[in-house]
C-alpha positions in Angstrom: -1.3 23.7 20.3 -4.2 21.4 22.1 -6.2 22.7 19.0 -3.1 21.5 16.4 -3.2 18.0 18.2 -7.0 17.4 17.9 -6.3 17.6 14.4 -3.3 14.8 14.5 -5.8 13.0 15.8 -8.4 13.4 13.5 -5.9 12.7 10.3 -4.5 10.0 12.6 -8.3 8.4 12.3 -8.2 8.7 8.8 -5.2 7.0 8.3 -6.1 4.3 10.5 -9.2 3.9 8.5 -8.2 4.2 5.1 -5.3 1.4 5.7 -7.9 -0.3 6.9 -10.5 -0.2 4.2 -7.8 -0.6 1.6 -7.3 -4.4 3.3 -10.6 -5.0 4.3 -11.5 -4.5 0.4 -9.0 -7.6 -0.2 -11.0 -9.5 1.6 -14.9 -8.3 1.7 -17.2 -7.0 -0.7 -18.1 -2.9 -1.2 -19.8 -1.6 2.1 -20.8 1.9 2.7 -20.7 1.5 6.9 -17.9 -1.4 7.0 -15.9 -0.6 10.3 -13.0 1.3 8.4 -15.5 3.5 6.9 -17.2 4.5 10.3 -13.4 5.1 12.0 -12.5 7.1 8.6 -15.7 9.3 9.0 -14.8 9.9 13.1 -11.8 11.6 11.8 -13.6 13.3 8.9 -16.1 14.8 12.2 -13.3 15.4 14.0 -11.7 17.7 11.6 -15.1 18.9 10.9 -15.9 19.9 14.4 -12.6 21.9 15.2 -13.1 23.6 11.0 -16.9 24.5 12.8 -15.2 26.4 15.6 -12.7 28.1 13.9 -15.6 29.4 11.4 -17.2 30.4 14.8 -14.8 32.1 16.1 -11.0 32.6 14.4 -8.1 31.6 17.1 -5.9 29.2 15.5 -5.4 30.4 11.8 -5.4 32.4 9.1 -8.6 33.1 7.1 -7.1 31.7 3.7 -5.7 28.3 5.9 -9.3 27.7 7.1 -11.0 28.7 3.7 -8.4 26.2 2.0 -9.7 23.6 4.9 -13.5 24.1 4.0 -12.6 23.8 0.1 -11.1 20.0 1.0 -13.9 19.4 2.9 -16.6 20.3 0.4 -14.6 18.1 -2.2 -14.7 15.3 -0.2 -18.4 15.3 0.4 -19.0 16.1 -3.3 -16.6 13.1 -3.8 -18.6 10.5 -1.9 -22.0 10.0 -3.9 -19.9 10.6 -6.8 -18.2 7.4 -5.7 -21.0 5.8 -4.8 -22.5 6.4 -8.2 -19.6 5.2 -9.7 -19.8 1.8 -8.0 -23.6 1.7 -9.2 -22.6 2.3 -12.9 -19.5 0.3 -12.8 -20.0 -2.4 -10.4 -17.2 -3.6 -8.0 -14.4 -1.1 -8.1 -11.0 -3.2 -7.5 -8.4 -0.8 -7.9 -7.8 2.6 -6.0 -6.9 4.3 -9.0 -10.4 5.7 -10.1 -11.2 9.1 -10.9 -13.7 9.3 -7.7 -11.0 7.7 -5.6 -8.6 10.8 -6.8 -11.3 13.5 -5.5 -11.2 12.2 -2.2 -7.1 11.9 -2.2 -6.7 15.6 -3.4 -9.7 17.0 -0.8 -7.5 15.4 2.0 -4.2 16.7 0.1 -6.0 20.0 0.7 -7.6 19.7 3.8 -4.0 18.6 5.6 -2.0 21.2 3.6 -4.5 23.9 5.0 -4.3 22.9 8.3 -0.2 22.2 8.1 -0.3 26.1 7.0 -2.2 27.0 9.6 0.0 25.3 12.3 3.4 26.9 10.2 1.9 30.6 10.7 0.6 29.4 14.6 3.7 28.2 15.6 6.6 30.2 13.3 7.7 32.2 16.7 9.0 28.4 17.4 12.0 26.9 14.8 10.2 24.3 13.0 12.0 20.9 13.9 11.4 17.2 13.2 10.6 16.6 17.2 7.4 19.0 16.3 4.0 18.5 14.6 5.2 19.3 11.2 6.7 15.9 11.0 3.2 14.2 11.9 1.5 16.5 9.0 4.1 15.6 6.8 3.7 12.1 7.1 0.1 12.4 6.7 0.4 14.3 3.7 3.2 11.7 2.5 0.2 9.0 3.2 -2.4 10.9 1.1 0.0 11.2 -1.9 1.5 7.3 -1.7 -2.2 6.2 -0.6 -3.3 5.1 -4.5 0.0 2.8 -4.6 -2.1 0.9 -1.6 -3.5 -1.2 -4.5 -0.9 -2.8 -5.4 1.4 -3.0 -2.3 -1.7 -4.9 -0.9 -1.6 -6.7 -4.3 1.5 -8.2 -4.0 1.1 -10.3 -1.2 -2.9 -11.5 -1.7 -1.5 -11.9 -5.4 1.0 -14.4 -4.3 -1.7 -16.1 -2.0 -4.2 -16.3 -4.7 -1.7 -18.3 -6.9 -1.1 -20.1 -4.0 -5.1 -21.4 -3.4 -4.3 -20.0 0.3 -6.4 -16.4 -0.2 -7.9 -15.6 2.5 -10.6 -13.4 0.2 -14.5 -13.9 0.6 -15.9 -16.3 -2.2 -17.5 -13.2 -3.1 -14.1 -11.3 -4.4 -12.8 -14.4 -5.5 -16.0 -15.0 -8.0 -15.3 -11.6 -9.4 -11.6 -12.7 -10.4 -11.3 -13.8 -14.0 -8.0 -11.9 -14.6 -6.2 -12.3 -11.3 -3.2 -10.6 -12.0 -4.6 -7.4 -13.8 -7.4 -7.1 -11.1 -5.6 -7.7 -8.2 -3.2 -4.7 -8.9 -6.0 -2.7 -9.9 -5.3 -3.1 -13.9 -2.6 -0.1 -14.2 0.3 -0.9 -15.6 3.3 -1.8 -13.4 6.0 0.5 -13.9 3.3 3.3 -13.2 4.1 2.8 -9.6 7.9 3.2 -8.7 7.2 6.1 -11.0 4.7 8.1 -9.2 6.4 6.7 -5.7 9.6 8.7 -6.6 8.0 11.3 -8.2 5.4 12.0 -4.9 8.5 11.6 -2.8 10.9 13.7 -4.4 8.7 16.5 -4.8 7.4 16.2 -1.0 10.9 16.0 0.3 12.2 19.0 -1.8 9.5 21.7 -1.0 9.2 20.3 3.0 13.5 21.2 2.6 12.6 24.9 0.6 10.0 25.9 3.4 11.2 24.7 6.6 15.2 25.0 6.2 14.9 21.4 7.4 16.7 18.7 6.2 15.4 15.7 8.7 11.8 16.8 8.6 11.2 14.3 5.6 13.1 11.9 6.6 11.1 11.4 10.1 7.8 11.9 8.4 8.7 8.9 6.0 10.3 7.2 8.6 6.7 7.2 11.0 5.0 6.8 7.7 6.5 3.4 7.7 6.8 2.5 11.0 2.6 3.2 11.3 2.4 0.8 8.1 4.4 -2.0 10.1 2.3 -1.6 13.0 -0.8 -1.8 10.9 0.5 -5.0 8.8 1.2 -6.6 12.6 -2.3 -5.7 13.4 -3.8 -6.7 10.4 -2.1 -10.3 10.4 -2.9 -11.2 13.5 -6.6 -10.7 13.0 -5.8 -12.3 10.0 -6.8 -9.7 6.9 -4.7 -9.2 4.0 -1.1 -7.2 4.7 0.6 -5.4 2.6 4.5 -5.0 1.4 5.4 -2.1 3.1 7.4 0.4 1.5 10.8 1.0 3.0 13.1 2.0 0.7 11.1 5.5 0.4 13.3 6.3 3.1 16.2 6.5 0.6 15.0 9.0 -0.8 14.7 11.8 1.7 17.9 10.2 3.3 20.1 11.0 0.5 18.9 14.5 0.4 20.0 14.6 4.0 23.3 13.0 3.6 24.1 15.7 0.7 22.4 18.8 2.6 21.3 19.5 -0.6 18.9 20.2 -3.4 20.6 18.9 -6.6 20.8 16.0 -9.1 23.0 14.5 -7.2 21.3 14.0 -4.6 18.3 13.4 -6.5 20.0 10.6 -8.2 21.6 8.8 -5.6 17.9 8.6 -3.9 16.1 7.6 -6.7 18.8 5.0 -7.9 19.2 3.7 -4.4 15.5 3.3 -4.0 15.0 1.4 -6.7 17.7 -0.8 -6.9 17.4 -2.4 -3.0 13.7 -2.9 -4.2 14.7 -4.5 -7.0 17.2 -6.7 -4.8 14.7 -7.4 -2.7 12.2 -8.2 -5.5 15.0 -10.7 -7.2 15.7 -12.3 -3.8 12.8 -13.3 -2.0 13.5 -12.1 0.8 9.8 -10.3 0.9 7.3 -10.5 -1.2 7.0 -7.1 -3.0 5.0 -5.5 -5.8 6.1 -6.6 -9.8 9.0 -4.8 -11.0 11.3 -5.0 -14.2 14.7 -3.6 -14.4 13.9 -1.0 -17.4 12.1 1.1 -14.9 15.4 2.1 -13.2 15.9 4.3 -16.2 12.4 6.8 -15.8 12.6 6.3 -12.0 15.9 8.1 -12.0 14.8 10.3 -14.7 12.6 11.7 -12.7 14.5 11.5 -9.2 16.8 14.1 -11.3 14.7 16.2 -13.0 12.8 17.1 -9.6 16.0 18.9 -7.8 16.7 20.2 -11.1 13.7 21.8 -11.8 13.2 23.0 -8.5 16.6 25.0 -9.0 14.4 27.1 -11.7 11.2 27.9 -9.2 11.4 31.0 -7.5 11.4 30.5 -3.3 8.5 29.0 -2.1 6.3 31.8 0.9 3.7 30.0 2.3 2.6 34.0 4.2 3.4 37.3 3.2 6.2 39.1 5.8 4.7 40.6 8.7 1.1 38.9 8.0 -0.4 38.4 11.5 -3.0 35.2 11.1 -6.8 36.4 11.9 
């Protein structure tokens, strides 16, 4: 299992580097060789080394998993010059939702899925539980899927500081802001974020439950994600870096599936409804500085939450590997 523990470290370095990078760019201008980029690169390099070892001598994963990870790495490498070119052509990019950033997200998703599949096959003699590395890989995939929302989550507190005249952003960043609300929140319609959040978390939760027949893994993965986000928030606050709103209500979606012990429309309805209403109460009360939210967004959010389990019922069972197939 040491091989896959090293993969956990590699993805954890990418997690730290990405979260740091999201905070960094709310304070400083884009830099190719910033410390967050270096930390992210260390994780990328460790993963590349582990992948290279598997190409030299296949020991810990099957060919398909290895090839899938390789595709993710190649796609990520293609994204680097494209992202630099995008910045050169269009200037400083104040959103996590740019086309070139999504190349990074998709590539990282593929890497994580490939490694997770390899671990699933390598450890298939042991019943999957939340105490295993499955929780870590589920958490990494959740983080990657939710990373585009970091723009709004960092923007929530940064916008409040800006409006109070207490922004900690550098003068270079402040000089670029002509439309505070739009640019700080990335210029993406506010309603996109809660809908996207419910869709991604519900999909991941349902898929994990279908594959592993375990309702605990998605709950613990979400809890681990939130815990690490709070740790990062505390560290950033301590060193006077921009902090973010931690999406604590995301936990309610997998938690509702756990309570119902079923993948059905009622679990989806309860999860999405509780996620939104608790977030809305927090937003209206001012207990925490949350991303912008309007009550009408409840309708599409709940609709998405219900549709995910309904569509799930129409899809054939998920099978990651053919029966009796041995890792190569």
